[in-house]
C-alpha positions as a printed Julia matrix, in Angstrom:
224×3 Matrix{Float64}:
 88.04   87.13   90.84
 86.28   90.62   90.26
 88.51   93.68   89.74
 87.2    96.73   92.3
 85.88   99.74   90.58
 88.56  102.04   89.91
 86.77  104.99   91.51
 86.41  103.09   94.82
 89.87  101.79   94.64
 91.16  105.48   94.36
 89.24  106.93   96.88
 86.91  104.71   98.82
 83.92  106.77   98.48
 81.19  107.35   95.55
 81.56  110.75   93.98
 78.78  112.91   95.3
 76.05  114.49   92.8
 75.59  118.32   92.3
 72.61  119.66   93.09
 71.67  122.42   90.3
 71.82  125.9    91.37
 68.48  126.84   89.96
 66.74  123.9    92.24
 68.28  125.77   94.98
 66.79  128.9    94.02
 63.21  127.45   93.78
 63.27  125.92   96.97
 64.43  129.16   98.78
 61.47  130.9    96.96
 59.0   128.41   97.95
 60.22  128.48  101.61
 59.87  132.26  101.54
 56.54  132.45  100.16
 55.21  129.86  102.71
 56.69  131.68  105.57
 54.9   134.84  104.33
 51.97  133.1   104.06
 51.73  131.35  107.83
 52.68  135.24  108.8
 49.97  137.23  107.03
 46.81  138.07  108.89
 43.96  138.5   106.33
 41.39  141.15  107.76
 38.17  142.28  106.57
 37.74  145.74  105.05
 35.87  146.7   108.33
 38.64  145.69  110.38
 40.97  147.63  108.19
 38.88  150.92  108.38
 38.59  150.59  112.15
 42.26  150.35  112.56
 43.04  153.23  110.43
 43.35  156.94  111.25
 40.19  157.96  113.18
 37.83  160.62  111.5
 36.69  163.42  113.26
 32.83  163.78  113.72
 31.63  167.37  114.2
 27.85  166.66  115.1
 28.91  163.64  117.33
 31.67  166.06  118.94
 28.96  168.81  119.65
 26.6   166.4   120.99
 28.73  164.97  123.47
 30.49  168.36  124.48
 27.8   171.26  124.19
 25.45  170.35  126.96
 27.74  168.29  128.98
 30.7   170.53  129.05
 30.65  173.94  127.44
 27.12  175.08  128.73
 27.98  174.4   132.55
 31.61  175.73  132.02
 30.58  178.9   130.36
 27.74  179.54  133.4
 30.45  178.87  136.01
 33.0   181.12  134.3
 30.89  183.88  133.63
 31.67  187.48  134.73
 28.9   190.35  134.89
 29.14  192.05  131.48
 29.43  195.54  132.83
 32.24  194.69  135.39
 34.08  192.96  132.39
 33.48  196.17  130.01
 34.54  198.47  132.86
 37.83  196.48  133.47
 38.47  196.3   129.67
 38.19  199.97  129.42
 40.69  200.66  132.26
 43.47  197.83  131.19
 42.51  195.29  128.43
 45.5   193.12  129.32
 44.99  192.94  132.68
 41.07  192.4   132.24
 42.13  189.37  129.7
 44.4   187.93  132.35
 42.03  188.18  135.0
 38.56  187.09  133.17
 39.58  185.73  130.02
 41.0   182.86  128.18
 43.67  183.4   125.14
 44.43  180.96  122.74
 47.95  180.99  121.4
 48.48  184.76  120.21
 44.38  184.89  119.66
 42.43  187.42  121.01
 40.83  186.86  124.55
 37.57  184.77  124.99
 35.18  185.95  127.75
 32.11  184.22  129.49
 29.81  186.7   130.47
 26.37  186.91  131.75
 23.8   190.39  132.31
 20.78  191.59  131.87
 19.08  194.12  129.54
 16.32  195.17  127.31
 16.18  193.27  123.82
 15.97  195.3   120.54
 14.79  194.5   116.93
 16.78  191.53  115.51
 18.77  192.48  112.42
 21.0   190.12  110.41
 21.02  187.74  112.89
 21.99  189.97  116.03
 19.6   190.86  118.63
 20.87  194.1   120.38
 20.32  194.78  123.99
 20.76  197.7   126.02
 22.7   196.58  129.27
 22.55  199.15  132.15
 25.61  199.91  133.54
 27.95  200.0   130.56
 29.4   203.41  128.48
 26.9   204.89  126.13
 28.97  203.92  123.11
 29.05  200.03  123.84
 26.98  197.87  121.6
 25.99  194.74  122.84
 24.51  191.97  120.66
 23.41  188.07  121.0
 24.14  186.21  118.03
 20.45  184.59  117.49
 21.04  183.03  113.98
 20.47  181.31  111.54
 24.36  181.88  110.99
 26.27  181.68  114.17
 29.88  182.77  113.65
 32.88  182.66  115.45
 35.06  180.43  117.98
 33.91  181.82  121.28
 32.07  178.92  122.81
 35.31  176.86  121.96
 37.89  179.48  123.19
 36.06  180.89  126.46
 36.15  177.54  128.42
 39.64  177.13  128.34
 39.94  173.57  128.2
 39.59  173.17  124.45
 42.93  173.48  122.65
 44.84  173.07  118.99
 46.76  169.95  120.45
 43.58  167.85  120.94
 42.74  167.77  117.08
 44.37  166.7   114.15
 44.88  169.78  112.37
 43.62  173.1   112.02
 40.53  171.91  110.01
 39.16  169.75  112.69
 40.03  172.47  115.34
 37.86  174.97  113.28
 35.06  172.26  112.8
 34.7   171.69  116.19
 33.99  175.42  117.0
 31.38  175.09  114.31
 29.81  172.09  115.69
 29.37  173.99  119.11
 27.65  176.9   117.53
 25.42  174.46  115.27
 24.61  172.54  118.56
 23.77  175.53  120.5
 21.43  176.62  117.52
 19.59  173.34  117.83
 19.27  173.23  121.48
 18.62  176.94  122.35
 17.66  178.86  119.35
 15.57  176.58  117.58
 12.56  176.69  119.81
 13.04  180.37  120.7
 10.98  182.95  119.13
 13.54  185.94  119.49
 10.92  188.35  117.73
  8.83  188.06  120.63
 11.35  189.14  122.66
 11.62  192.67  121.52
 11.39  195.21  124.17
 11.38  192.47  127.08
 13.65  192.55  129.69
 15.94  189.5   129.2
 18.8   187.97  130.93
 21.55  186.15  128.96
 24.8   184.11  129.37
 27.34  183.55  126.84
 30.85  183.99  125.51
 32.44  186.39  122.98
 35.83  186.97  121.51
 37.63  190.51  122.07
 37.26  192.86  119.18
 36.87  196.32  120.91
 35.55  197.02  124.57
 32.78  199.04  122.56
 31.79  196.14  120.47
 30.54  193.25  122.44
 28.9   190.23  120.1
 27.98  187.27  122.48
 27.26  183.76  121.34
 24.72  182.74  124.08
 24.0   179.53  125.82
 20.95  180.94  127.67
 18.52  183.64  126.89
 15.34  184.05  129.02
 12.82  186.43  129.45
 12.74  188.27  132.86
  9.06  188.28  134.02
């Protein structure tokens, strides 16, 4: 008769084998890597670029904004220049609040219209003699090639800093509108031919003094 194994006789169960700790660590690492692999989405370079921060395109902004929004708004808001200049001489702050738009603490910007006699273009400015203004008032239209300022952006009242990522984009928007105006209005306009002719104009300017009015135009037309 055989004798029972001593270990079974004492405990009734076979001893359990211990799994080495390094095997457990390897198994956990494999499981984690598998989970990462299942949850990872692989995307093309094009999709990554599309989902990243948008890039401001000044030319595209000018193309979709100038003709369709800026020009109609300036024409709609434009006040007769002699009326505005008289109001500015009487009470600048009141004139600004009534006729102008102010961006934060910047100068008032105004949309204006008028008629007058064109002078000789110098340094990108065409002087215009406008009846009904004080004698010391100097009116000029920017005719390029360089167009300065932010009047077209600021005078309409619906473009603000909060619509852009930073100050650079905000400034680029103003430049884009100026560039678009030059392309659509000034490119095919022979301003030298207008000397001594009666013209009408519509545009915008930022206030410096009541005596200096430098207008960025959206319309210049010869009056027959």
